[in-house]
N, C-alpha and C positions, 0 to 999 in steps of 0.2 A: 505495497500499501505505500509505504514511501516513495516507492522509485516514482510511481505513479503522480502522486502529491508536487514532487519535484516537476516532471514533464509538463504538468496544469501549470507550477508555476512559469516556467520558460519559458511556453507558449505564451501564457497571458504580459510577461515583461518585454519579454520580444514585440507582441503584437504594442502594445502599452506606449511603449518608447518609441517607437516608427510609427506614428499615426499622426503625430504632430510634423514628422518631416516628411510623407505621404504627401500631409493638408499641405503643404508650402508647397510639396512639388505641382499642385494638384490646382491649385489657384493660379501661381506662371504657368502652366503650359494651359491653361483653360478647361480643364475636367472641372465641371461648373455644372449642375443641377440645378436650369434653369425655370423661372416660376412658371406651370400652366395651370390650363384652369384647374386641374385637377390634383393638383399639389395642397398642401396643407400650411407648406411654408412660404412667407411671402418678399424674401429675398435669396439670391440667387447664393447657392449654397456647396463647397468643393467636395466632390464624391473621389472613389477611387478608394476608399479606406480599406477595403478587401485585398486590395496589396500589402498591406501590413498583416492582416490578417494571413496571408499567404506566407511571409517569411517566417513568420507564429509558425505554420505547422511543420516548415523546415527545422526550426528551433526543437520544438520537442522532438522530431525525430532524430535531430543529430544526438542528441542529449540521452533519448531512449538509446543510440547504439553504445553508448560510453556506456551503460549501468548494467553492473554483471547480470541482473536476471532479463530485463528487459530488452538486452541483446539478442535474445533466442528468439526474438516476433521477426530477425531480422534473416534469421536461418531460409524460411521463406520469400526469395526474394523477387519470387513474381509478383506479387502479390504486394510490395511496398513499391516496387514500379509503374505498376498496376495506378496506385494511387497520387503517386508521382505524379507520373503522366496524362492520367485523366483532371487530376488536380492541373497541370502547367493550360491545359489545351484551354479550360472554363475562364481562367485567369487571364489568359491571354485574349479570348474574346472579349471578358469581358473588360477588357483594359480599351479596346477596341472602342466597347460600345459605349464608354463613358464616356468617351472624346467625342465620337461623330453618329451618335446612335444607332445600330445596327436597325433596320425591320425585322418584322419579326419572323420570316421564314427562315431568313439567313441566319440570326441566332440559333431558330429551333436544329438548325443543319449541323451550325457547328456545336449544339448541345447533345446532340444525340451520335456527332462522330467522338467526341471526346467520353459517352459512357459506351457508346461501340468499343471503342480502347482499350479501356478501363476493363470490359465483358471478357475481350478475349485475352488479355493479357494473364486473364487469372482471377479478379473479384467477379464472380457470377456463382449464382445460385447453382446450385449440386439436387435439392434435393425442394419439394414445396408441402409440407401439411396442410390436411383439408380441414377446416374448423368443424370443430363439436363431432369429428369422428378419428378411427385407429387409424384413416384410413393417411398413406405419404405419397407425395408418387415421385420419381426418380427420374430426374430432368432429364433428355439428351441434349448433347453438347449446344446443338444449334437451338433447340427449346428454353437452355440455360442461358443463353446469352439475349435473344429479343425478347425473353421474360426479364431479365437483369436491368438490359437498355429500358423498358416500358419505365421500371420503378425507379431509375433511378430521373428518368427525365419527368414522372410527375413529383417525384421527391423536391427536385431542380426549380421546378415550378412552381410547387408549391411556394417552398421559404420565395421567390422572386413575387410574387404575390402579395404576401402577405407585409414583404417589408414597406410600408407604406406612412409608418410615423415612428418617430424618436426613440429607439429602442427597443423599435417592436422585435423585429426581423431576429435581431444579436440574443433578445433574452429569452424568447420561443425556443430558440435553438442550441439557451446552455440549457435550457431548465427541460430540453429533451435528449440531450447529452448526456445530463445529469444520470436521467431516469436510466438510461441506454449502459451508461459506467455501473450503476449499483449492482442489475443486473444480470451484466455479464461476468462482472467482479462474482459476485455471490455464486453465480453457474460454475464459476473454477474451485470454489469454498467447497460446494454441495459436491461436488464429483471425485475432490482430488486432484481437479486438473493441476496445469501447468498455471502461476498466476498471471502469466506473460501471456494477453493472445491480444490479435492484433484487432478484434473489434473493442476491450478493453482499449486500447493505447487509443485506438482513435478518437475515442468518445473522450479519453482525458485530454486530450488538444484540443479539442473544439471547444470541451468546457473551457482550455486556456484562453486559445484566440476569442473569444466572444468574451467570457469575464477581460480581456485585456482591450480591447475595443467599446467598451459600454461607457466607462468615462467621457468619452469623447464624442458619444451618440446619442445618451440622454438627451431630452430636450431640457433649454432646446441646443439643439445641436449642434457642432463643431464642423464637423464631417461626415458626409453619409455612407454609408459602403458600396454601396452603386454596385453593378451586374457583379462586377467585380467581388463582391462581396457576397451577396447572396444565390449566386450559381456556386460557386465554393463552398459556403456553408452545405446548400441543398446538397452536393455531390458529397463531402464529409457523412453527411447526415447518411445518406443513401448506402454509403459503404459501410458505416454503421449496421443497416440494417442486415444488409446481402451477407456479411462474413458471420452475423448475428443468427439470422435466419437459417440461410440456405447452406450453411457451412457447419454445421454442430448437428453429431450426431442425433436422430431421430428416438434410438434406442436407449438411448444414456437417461433420457428423460421419461420414461415408460414407466419405470419400478419408484418414480421421486415424489414421497409424498413432501416435499419443500417448495419444489418446483415445478407447479403443474406443467403438463404439454405445452398449452395450447398457450400458455405464456409467451410462448419462443415466436407465436405467433401477432400475439394481442399489441405485444410494445411495442411493435416500431409502429403501429397502426395509430396507437394511443397517442405515440410521439409525435406522429406528423398532423392530428385528426383537424388543430383548428386551421393550419394552411390550408390541409386538404380543401377542408369543407369549404374554406374560402373560393378557392379552387372549383371547384365542384358547383359552385352555385354560378360563379362568374360564367359559368361551359353555358350551362344550362339556362345562365337569364340573355346571353348572347343567342345564343343557338336560339331559342325563343323569338325573338325579335329578333331573325333573318340578318341578324349582322353580323361581321367578320369575327372569328372566337378569341383575334388578337390586339382587338379595338379596345383601348383601356377606356374607362369609366369611374362612375365616383359612387359606388354601393356596393365596395369592399365590407366588412365585416368593421373594419375601423372607424369609417366613413360612415356606417349607421352610427354607432355611437358616438360618433361627434355630432352626428344630428341630431340626437338625442338630446346632447346639453351635457352631453361630460368633459373635461378639461382634458387636451391633450395627454396627460401623465394621469388621470382615470381610466382615460381607454387603452392605453398600453396597459394597467394594472391589471383592469378585468382579464384584458386576453391572457395573457402571462399568468395570474390566476386560474383561467381555464386551460391552458397545457398544461400546469401543473397538475392541476385535479386530474385530468384524464393519465396523461402518465404514469402518473406517483402510483393511483386507484391500481393501476393497471400492476405494479411492481408489489403494490403492497398484498396483493394475494400468494407470492410467495412465504408470507408471514400471517396473515389471517385467512378465515373461511370465506371463499368468495361471496357467500350471503353479507358477510358484516363490509366487503369492500363492493357490494350491490348496494346497502344502507346506505354509505357515508359515500359515496358517489353523487347518489339522490337528490342527498339532504344540500353537497355542494352546490348541485347543478341547480336547485332553485334558489339556493342563496345567489349563487351568480346572474339566475336570471331578478333576482328581486332588488342586487344592487345594479342591473344591468339596466333596470326601465326606464321611463321618460325622466328624466330631471328639467327643474326652472330655469335652470344655469342659464347664462348665455352661451350662444350658441359657436362655437368657433370656426375659422372661416376652413371652407369645405372646397374641394375641388370642382 
């Protein structure tokens, strides 16, 4: 555990210290988020913050390579290579987009290339559990790559969609990554596996880079992560889910009284539930109106909270609480009976609905 904490601190420190330098670079070379009708900020803000996160990723990997326990993760170099290549491609796409604003089809093509590259290099689903059954599907290489690419694209764009308020996406991903870390570490402890595993390492680094970036991104934000950051976070979050869900032996979980097998499928869904819901609602909304699904609008979940009169910080806090409730409720089934978890989840959701109801406060500017 101490080595993971060191990795988290190193990733956070590198991201935190580099962000002001990246901000100065972004201002000088015009990596600016201009004010648009659908934006909540009222003046141009530098973006490209994801570049600092990218260096934070390498800081975490470099340190873990030097640690006695964590260095064993690098024995399978193909997966590390896959992670680095995929991250590098999305960051390069993000840099171009943050400067010149790529059109959506071009950006989607680049995302697909990055996802396919990562899948073909070794981070791919091997098996897929069927919920509420004893059936586990073994995936052939082609199907595994296709499903992996689809999962990466969905997660990547879900995080991108939820990146609409200061501190929102980084906080959501930090909470989700923490839930992944707790579960994957608990998995190793329960079965006596090596404590050094790739999903646990990725989730630890992901927590670190989000925590390191958040002080610069909380409202009022001094810098945005841009598509460079949102796509990187989405890719790393997907890598956590794929390496945890698709590469853990399902037979090892069948006799567990501590870690129910369904949790290995439920947790990834719970972690991205809030951004995934926002993505699904947006696709449904635009399809129903017969508009291009890539056409931006001002009806995302965070916009609706602002329209109800919540302050910027309160809207972000509500969405963070929703993510924490779903993700940690899923993890809690490893410690308490699912029926108790269900009661806690229902009560928590009711409280969220209550606190998320319309307020009389002055409505913030909404795009």
